[in-house]
C-alpha positions as CSV (number, residue, x, y, z in Angstrom):
1,X,0.0,0.0,0.0
2,X,1.3,3.4,-0.9
3,X,1.0,6.4,1.3
4,X,-1.3,8.0,-1.2
5,X,-3.6,4.9,-1.2
6,X,-3.7,5.0,2.6
7,X,-4.7,8.7,2.7
8,X,-7.3,7.9,0.0
9,X,-8.7,5.2,2.4
10,X,-9.0,7.6,5.3
11,X,-10.7,10.3,3.2
12,X,-13.5,7.8,2.2
13,X,-14.6,7.3,5.8
14,X,-13.7,6.0,9.3
15,X,-11.1,3.3,9.4
16,X,-11.6,0.6,12.0
17,X,-8.6,-1.2,13.4
18,X,-8.6,-4.4,15.5
19,X,-8.7,-4.7,19.3
20,X,-6.5,-6.2,21.9
21,X,-4.2,-9.1,21.3
22,X,-2.3,-10.0,24.6
23,X,-5.3,-10.0,26.9
24,X,-7.2,-12.2,24.5
25,X,-4.4,-14.7,24.1
26,X,-4.1,-15.0,27.8
27,X,-7.8,-15.7,28.1
28,X,-7.3,-18.4,25.4
29,X,-4.5,-20.1,27.5
30,X,-1.2,-18.3,26.8
31,X,0.8,-18.6,30.1
32,X,2.0,-15.5,31.9
33,X,5.6,-14.6,31.4
34,X,6.2,-16.3,28.1
35,X,7.5,-14.5,25.0
36,X,4.2,-13.7,23.3
37,X,5.7,-13.7,19.8
38,X,7.4,-17.1,20.3
39,X,4.2,-18.6,21.8
40,X,2.1,-17.4,18.9
41,X,4.5,-19.0,16.4
42,X,4.1,-22.3,18.4
43,X,0.3,-21.9,18.7
44,X,-0.8,-20.1,15.5
45,X,-4.4,-21.3,15.5
46,X,-5.2,-19.1,18.6
47,X,-4.2,-15.9,16.9
48,X,-5.8,-16.9,13.6
49,X,-9.1,-17.4,15.3
50,X,-8.8,-14.0,17.0
51,X,-7.8,-12.2,13.8
52,X,-10.6,-13.8,11.9
53,X,-13.0,-12.7,14.6
54,X,-11.8,-9.1,14.3
55,X,-12.2,-9.2,10.5
56,X,-15.7,-10.5,10.9
57,X,-16.5,-7.9,13.5
58,X,-15.6,-5.1,11.0
59,X,-11.9,-4.4,11.3
60,X,-10.5,-2.9,8.2
61,X,-6.8,-3.4,9.2
62,X,-5.4,-6.3,11.2
63,X,-2.1,-5.9,12.9
64,X,0.4,-8.7,12.7
65,X,1.4,-9.7,16.3
66,X,5.0,-8.4,15.8
67,X,4.6,-5.8,18.6
68,X,7.7,-6.6,20.7
69,X,9.6,-8.6,18.0
70,X,12.5,-6.1,17.7
71,X,16.1,-7.3,18.4
72,X,16.4,-5.6,21.8
73,X,13.3,-7.2,23.2
74,X,14.0,-10.6,21.6
75,X,17.6,-10.6,22.9
76,X,16.2,-10.2,26.4
77,X,14.3,-13.5,25.8
78,X,17.4,-15.2,24.4
79,X,15.9,-15.0,20.9
80,X,18.1,-12.4,19.3
81,X,19.2,-14.8,16.5
82,X,15.5,-15.3,15.4
83,X,14.4,-11.8,14.7
84,X,13.9,-12.4,11.0
85,X,12.3,-15.8,11.4
86,X,9.8,-14.7,14.0
87,X,8.7,-11.5,12.3
88,X,8.3,-13.2,8.9
89,X,6.3,-16.1,10.5
90,X,4.0,-13.7,12.4
91,X,3.2,-11.9,9.2
92,X,2.7,-15.2,7.4
93,X,0.3,-16.4,10.1
94,X,-1.7,-13.2,9.8
95,X,-2.0,-13.5,6.1
96,X,-3.2,-17.0,6.4
97,X,-5.9,-15.8,8.8
98,X,-7.3,-12.8,6.9
99,X,-6.4,-13.4,3.3
100,X,-4.1,-11.9,0.7
101,X,-6.5,-9.1,-0.2
102,X,-6.9,-7.7,3.3
103,X,-4.8,-5.0,4.9
104,X,-2.2,-6.2,7.3
105,X,-0.1,-3.8,9.5
106,X,3.3,-4.5,10.9
107,X,3.2,-3.7,14.6
108,X,6.2,-2.1,16.4
109,X,6.7,-0.7,19.9
110,X,9.3,0.7,22.2
111,X,12.6,-1.2,22.7
112,X,12.4,-0.6,26.4
113,X,15.6,1.3,26.4
114,X,16.2,5.1,26.8
115,X,16.9,7.1,23.7
116,X,20.5,7.9,24.7
117,X,21.9,6.3,21.5
118,X,19.6,7.5,18.7
119,X,21.7,5.6,16.1
120,X,21.2,2.4,18.0
121,X,17.5,2.9,18.1
122,X,17.5,3.6,14.4
123,X,19.4,0.4,13.6
124,X,17.0,-1.7,15.7
125,X,13.9,-0.3,14.0
126,X,15.5,-0.4,10.5
127,X,16.1,-4.1,11.0
128,X,12.6,-5.0,12.0
129,X,10.9,-2.7,9.5
130,X,13.0,-4.1,6.7
131,X,11.9,-7.6,7.6
132,X,8.3,-6.6,7.9
133,X,8.3,-4.7,4.5
134,X,9.9,-7.7,2.8
135,X,7.3,-10.0,4.4
136,X,4.6,-8.0,2.7
137,X,2.8,-5.8,5.3
138,X,0.7,-3.0,3.9
139,X,1.6,-0.4,6.5
140,X,3.4,0.1,9.8
141,X,1.9,0.9,13.2
142,X,4.4,2.3,15.8
143,X,2.3,2.1,19.0
144,X,2.4,2.3,22.8
145,X,5.3,4.6,22.6
146,X,6.3,6.4,25.8
147,X,8.1,9.4,24.4
148,X,8.6,11.5,21.3
149,X,12.3,10.8,20.6
150,X,12.0,7.0,20.2
151,X,8.9,7.5,18.1
152,X,10.8,9.8,15.8
153,X,13.6,7.2,15.6
154,X,11.1,4.6,14.5
155,X,9.5,7.0,12.0
156,X,12.8,8.0,10.6
157,X,13.9,4.4,10.3
158,X,10.8,3.6,8.4
159,X,11.3,6.4,5.9
160,X,14.9,5.2,5.4
161,X,13.9,1.6,4.7
162,X,10.6,1.7,2.8
163,X,7.7,3.8,1.4
164,X,5.0,2.2,3.5
165,X,2.4,4.4,5.4
166,X,3.5,4.9,9.0
167,X,1.0,5.4,11.9
168,X,2.4,6.7,15.1
169,X,0.6,6.3,18.5
170,X,1.8,7.2,22.0
171,X,0.5,6.3,25.4
172,X,-0.5,9.2,27.6
173,X,-2.0,10.3,30.9
174,X,-5.6,11.5,30.7
175,X,-4.4,15.1,30.6
176,X,-2.3,14.4,27.5
177,X,1.1,14.3,29.1
178,X,3.6,11.7,28.0
179,X,5.4,9.3,30.3
180,X,8.8,10.4,29.2
181,X,8.1,14.2,29.3
182,X,6.2,16.6,27.1
183,X,2.7,16.2,25.8
184,X,0.8,14.5,23.0
185,X,-0.2,17.7,21.3
186,X,3.4,18.9,20.7
187,X,4.4,15.3,19.9
188,X,1.6,14.8,17.4
189,X,2.5,18.1,15.6
190,X,6.2,17.1,15.5
191,X,5.4,13.6,14.1
192,X,3.0,15.0,11.5
193,X,5.7,17.5,10.4
194,X,8.2,14.7,10.1
195,X,6.0,12.7,7.8
196,X,3.8,10.4,9.9
197,X,0.7,9.3,7.9
198,X,-1.5,9.3,11.1
199,X,-0.8,10.2,14.7
200,X,-2.6,9.6,17.9
201,X,-2.9,7.6,21.1
202,X,-3.4,4.0,22.2
203,X,-3.6,2.1,25.5
204,X,-3.5,4.9,28.1
205,X,-7.0,5.2,29.6
206,X,-10.6,4.5,28.6
207,X,-12.3,6.4,25.8
208,X,-14.4,8.2,28.3
209,X,-11.4,10.3,29.3
210,X,-10.1,11.2,25.8
211,X,-12.7,13.5,24.1
212,X,-10.9,16.7,24.8
213,X,-7.5,15.2,24.0
214,X,-8.7,14.0,20.6
215,X,-10.2,17.4,19.8
216,X,-7.0,19.2,20.7
217,X,-4.8,16.8,18.7
218,X,-7.1,17.4,15.7
219,X,-6.3,21.1,16.0
220,X,-2.5,20.5,15.8
221,X,-2.2,18.1,12.8
222,X,-3.4,17.8,9.2
223,X,-3.0,14.0,9.0
224,X,-5.6,11.5,10.3
225,X,-6.0,11.1,14.1
226,X,-5.8,7.6,15.5
227,X,-7.4,6.5,18.8
228,X,-7.1,2.9,20.2
229,X,-7.9,3.1,24.0
230,X,-8.3,0.5,26.7
231,X,-11.6,-0.9,27.8
232,X,-11.6,1.6,30.7
233,X,-9.3,1.5,33.7
234,X,-8.2,-1.9,35.0
235,X,-8.3,-3.3,38.5
236,X,-5.8,-6.0,39.4
237,X,-7.1,-9.1,41.1
238,X,-5.4,-11.1,43.8
239,X,-4.1,-13.4,41.1
240,X,-2.6,-10.5,39.2
241,X,-5.2,-10.5,36.4
242,X,-6.2,-7.1,35.0
243,X,-10.0,-6.7,34.8
244,X,-11.2,-3.8,32.7
245,X,-14.1,-1.6,33.8
246,X,-15.9,-0.9,30.6
247,X,-18.3,-3.2,28.7
248,X,-18.6,-3.3,24.9
249,X,-21.7,-1.2,24.6
250,X,-20.3,1.6,26.9
251,X,-17.0,1.5,25.0
252,X,-18.8,1.9,21.7
253,X,-20.8,4.8,23.0
254,X,-17.7,6.7,24.0
255,X,-15.9,5.8,20.8
256,X,-18.7,7.4,18.9
257,X,-18.0,10.6,20.8
258,X,-14.3,10.4,19.9
259,X,-15.2,10.1,16.2
260,X,-17.3,13.2,16.6
261,X,-14.4,14.9,18.3
262,X,-12.2,14.2,15.2
263,X,-10.9,10.6,15.3
264,X,-10.4,9.2,11.8
265,X,-8.9,5.8,12.7
266,X,-10.2,3.8,15.7
267,X,-9.8,0.5,17.5
268,X,-9.4,-1.1,20.9
269,X,-6.4,-1.8,23.1
270,X,-6.1,-3.7,26.4
271,X,-9.3,-5.5,27.5
272,X,-11.2,-5.2,24.2
273,X,-12.4,-8.2,22.2
274,X,-14.0,-8.7,18.8
275,X,-17.4,-7.9,20.5
276,X,-16.1,-4.4,21.3
277,X,-15.1,-3.9,17.7
278,X,-18.4,-5.2,16.4
279,X,-20.3,-2.8,18.7
280,X,-18.1,0.1,17.6
281,X,-18.7,-0.8,13.9
282,X,-22.5,-0.8,14.5
283,X,-22.4,2.4,16.4
284,X,-20.3,4.3,13.9
285,X,-21.8,2.6,10.8
286,X,-22.7,5.9,9.1
287,X,-19.0,7.0,9.2
288,X,-17.8,3.8,7.6
289,X,-17.8,3.9,3.8
290,X,-15.1,1.5,3.0
291,X,-14.8,-1.3,0.5
292,X,-13.6,-4.8,1.3
293,X,-10.3,-4.4,-0.7
294,X,-8.3,-1.8,-2.4
């Protein structure tokens, strides 16, 4: 997919992403503490079932589960020599699940390291992005980022490696502040200026706390605004399980408000399921004018 094709897609109507991956895999039996990417490679049917459910619910773009499959994170798991193998296999699994004519995004996130060595960050992202591009993803989603500098490194790496659309999403406090300093409004403006094809927020809090944030991001950028929030705020049980406070109907109701506030690309993060995406699709049906393939 070219950048021009992506912007044509967003101009035709609301674009619906998928929902959570990790929380659904754990509900399906993935043990705590394992390397998610390796576990998926060993248990592909679980993610395939989830991805097909998101597609049936109305998602227009499905993210391959390559979230933490950069060299830095995989080396921490003793898997640094399998970066290429794991990323390629996760894209292949996703294609098998949703079909060749469906949009698949390559998912990237923070390395977990500070941005003291910008060149090192660039190299880490260039490696993973190059693999994902060769594997045939249609776009790149840089998400759950904690600060602007590392997000810029991922964006710059993508521009150096390929011509795919790049969506950049940061995690914020409910007032718009970033965990590593600064705020989402300045960050969104900077990322837009540097060539991001969409900017916004994911994870963070529930959609009930983001209406003003979305409206103010919209004022700062000329590119599509992306919102992929959690299913409300979690409470942690005695067994360490995160239980999210917002049901699918309430989530969809608040997501409709975010669309009215200016969101162009929406989905769900932690705690959401295909049911949430289906409810959002139904609630925002008038905004969706998308065809099944490009």
